[in-house]
C-alpha positions as CSV (number, residue, x, y, z in Angstrom):
1,M,-0.2,0.0,0.2
2,I,3.1,2.4,0.9
3,A,4.4,1.5,-2.6
4,R,1.5,2.2,-4.2
5,S,1.3,5.7,-2.8
6,L,4.6,6.5,-2.9
7,A,4.7,5.5,-6.9
8,A,1.2,7.5,-7.2
9,S,2.8,10.4,-5.4
10,G,6.0,10.1,-7.8
11,L,3.6,10.3,-11.0
12,L,1.6,13.1,-9.6
13,S,5.2,15.3,-8.9
14,A,6.5,13.9,-12.7
15,T,2.9,15.4,-13.9
16,L,3.2,18.5,-12.5
17,L,6.9,19.2,-13.3
18,A,6.5,18.5,-17.1
19,A,3.0,20.9,-17.0
20,S,5.5,23.8,-15.4
21,A,8.2,23.2,-17.8
22,Q,5.6,23.3,-20.7
23,E,4.4,26.4,-19.4
24,Q,7.6,28.2,-19.4
25,K,8.4,27.9,-22.7
26,P,8.3,30.9,-24.9
27,Q,5.2,31.2,-27.0
28,P,4.9,32.2,-30.6
29,S,4.7,36.1,-31.9
30,A,1.3,37.1,-32.5
31,G,2.8,40.0,-34.3
32,G,5.2,41.7,-32.2
33,I,4.9,45.1,-30.9
34,P,5.0,47.8,-33.5
35,D,5.2,51.3,-33.1
36,A,2.0,51.6,-35.1
37,V,-0.8,49.1,-35.9
38,P,-0.5,47.5,-39.2
39,F,-2.9,48.3,-41.9
40,G,-4.2,51.0,-40.0
41,Q,-5.1,53.0,-43.2
42,P,-8.3,55.0,-42.5
43,Y,-11.3,54.7,-43.9
44,G,-12.5,57.7,-46.1
45,A,-15.9,58.5,-47.6
46,P,-17.3,55.3,-49.6
47,I,-16.9,55.4,-53.3
48,G,-19.5,56.1,-55.7
49,L,-21.5,54.2,-58.3
50,D,-19.5,56.5,-60.8
51,A,-16.2,55.7,-59.9
52,A,-17.0,52.4,-59.3
53,R,-18.0,51.7,-62.9
54,R,-14.9,53.5,-64.1
55,V,-12.9,51.1,-62.1
56,V,-14.8,47.6,-63.1
57,A,-15.1,49.4,-66.5
58,A,-11.2,49.6,-66.9
59,A,-10.6,45.9,-65.1
60,E,-13.1,44.2,-67.6
61,A,-11.2,46.2,-70.5
62,E,-7.9,44.5,-69.5
63,A,-9.5,41.2,-68.9
64,A,-11.5,41.2,-72.3
65,K,-8.0,42.5,-73.7
66,R,-6.2,39.3,-72.5
67,G,-9.0,36.8,-73.2
68,W,-9.8,35.9,-69.3
69,P,-13.2,36.1,-68.6
70,M,-13.5,37.3,-65.1
71,N,-15.7,38.4,-62.4
72,I,-15.0,41.7,-61.0
73,A,-16.8,43.1,-57.6
74,L,-16.1,46.5,-55.9
75,V,-17.4,47.1,-52.7
76,D,-17.5,50.0,-50.4
77,T,-15.8,50.9,-47.1
78,H,-17.9,48.3,-45.6
79,G,-17.8,45.4,-47.8
80,D,-20.8,46.1,-49.4
81,L,-21.4,45.5,-53.2
82,V,-21.3,48.7,-54.9
83,H,-20.8,47.3,-58.8
84,F,-20.2,44.2,-60.3
85,S,-19.0,42.7,-63.9
86,R,-19.5,38.8,-64.3
87,M,-18.0,38.0,-68.2
88,D,-19.4,35.9,-70.7
89,G,-17.3,32.7,-70.4
90,S,-16.3,33.3,-66.5
91,Q,-16.5,30.5,-64.2
92,L,-19.7,30.5,-61.9
93,V,-18.2,29.8,-58.5
94,S,-16.0,32.9,-59.3
95,V,-18.9,35.5,-58.8
96,E,-18.8,35.0,-54.8
97,V,-14.8,34.6,-54.7
98,S,-14.4,38.1,-56.4
99,Q,-17.1,39.5,-53.6
100,R,-15.4,37.8,-50.8
101,K,-11.8,39.1,-52.3
102,A,-13.3,42.7,-52.5
103,R,-14.9,42.5,-49.0
104,T,-12.0,40.8,-47.2
105,A,-9.6,44.1,-48.5
106,A,-11.8,46.8,-47.8
107,R,-13.0,44.8,-44.3
108,W,-9.1,44.1,-43.5
109,R,-7.7,47.3,-45.4
110,R,-5.2,45.2,-46.9
111,E,-4.6,43.4,-49.6
112,T,-5.8,39.5,-49.6
113,R,-2.5,38.1,-50.9
114,V,-1.2,39.2,-47.3
115,F,-3.7,36.2,-46.3
116,F,-2.4,33.9,-49.1
117,N,1.1,34.0,-48.0
118,S,0.0,33.6,-44.3
119,Y,-1.6,30.3,-45.3
120,A,1.1,29.2,-47.6
121,G,3.5,29.9,-44.5
122,G,1.8,27.1,-42.6
123,S,-0.3,30.0,-40.3
124,A,-4.2,29.5,-40.6
125,Y,-4.7,32.5,-37.8
126,Y,-6.9,34.3,-39.6
127,G,-9.2,32.1,-40.6
128,T,-9.9,31.4,-37.4
129,L,-11.3,35.3,-37.4
130,D,-13.0,35.3,-40.2
131,P,-14.7,32.4,-41.7
132,E,-15.7,34.5,-44.6
133,L,-12.0,35.4,-45.5
134,A,-10.7,35.3,-49.0
135,A,-7.0,33.8,-48.7
136,S,-6.3,34.4,-52.3
137,P,-4.7,37.1,-54.5
138,G,-6.8,39.2,-56.6
139,G,-8.3,41.5,-53.7
140,F,-7.3,45.4,-53.2
141,P,-8.2,48.1,-51.1
142,L,-9.0,51.2,-53.0
143,V,-7.0,54.3,-51.7
144,I,-8.0,58.0,-52.5
145,D,-5.9,60.6,-50.9
146,G,-4.4,58.5,-48.0
147,K,-7.8,56.4,-47.4
148,I,-9.7,53.8,-48.2
149,V,-12.8,54.5,-50.1
150,G,-13.4,50.5,-50.9
151,A,-12.0,47.7,-52.6
152,I,-12.0,45.5,-55.7
153,G,-12.1,42.0,-55.9
154,C,-11.5,39.8,-59.3
155,S,-12.0,35.9,-59.7
156,G,-11.6,33.6,-62.9
157,G,-7.7,33.3,-63.7
158,T,-4.9,32.3,-61.7
159,G,-4.5,34.7,-58.8
160,D,-1.7,36.8,-60.6
161,Q,-4.2,36.8,-63.7
162,D,-6.8,38.2,-61.0
163,T,-4.1,40.6,-59.8
164,V,-3.3,41.9,-63.2
165,V,-6.8,42.7,-64.0
166,C,-7.4,44.6,-60.2
167,Q,-4.5,46.7,-61.0
168,A,-5.7,48.0,-64.1
169,G,-8.9,48.9,-62.3
170,I,-7.1,50.5,-59.7
171,A,-4.9,52.8,-62.1
172,A,-8.5,53.8,-63.5
173,L,-9.1,55.2,-60.2
174,M,-6.0,57.5,-60.0
C-alpha cells in the first residue's frame, strides 16, 4: 500500500513538473509590438457609383484584352457591393469569390495576398477570426488621398491573372 502511494505521488510530481516546464516555453509571436498598428490606413467616404463603374470597366477591358473571362466586384468601405461585372464565359464559382476578395480587402484594409502568404507559410490564424475571409490573390483596397474608399476583387483566373485585372481597375481610379 505504501509502495503504491509513493508511486502515485511520484507520478503526480512528474506530471506537475512536466506541466510547469511546458508553461515556461516561449510562445510564438502574435505579430510583435510595432510602434503603429499595421494596416491602420483610415477609411474615407465610400466610393460612388460613377467611380465604381469606371474602375470595373477598366478592369473588364484589361481582362477582355487578354482573353481572361473574369468576375469583377467593387465594394464600399463596409464591404457591401457597389458594382459588379460577370463577363461571358467566366466560371460561376468566381462570382462569390470575387465578392469575398473585395469584401476581405475592404474590411481588413489590406491586399488579400497577405492572407494567401500567411496560409502558404503554414499559419491558418486569420481563418479562425473570419470564416468568410478570402485568402487568395486578387483583392485590393481602393485608396484616394490616403484613405480607403472601397475595394476591388477579381476572380476567374490564377491569382496572378486576377491581380493584373484588379490593378488595371485601380489605375483608372487615379
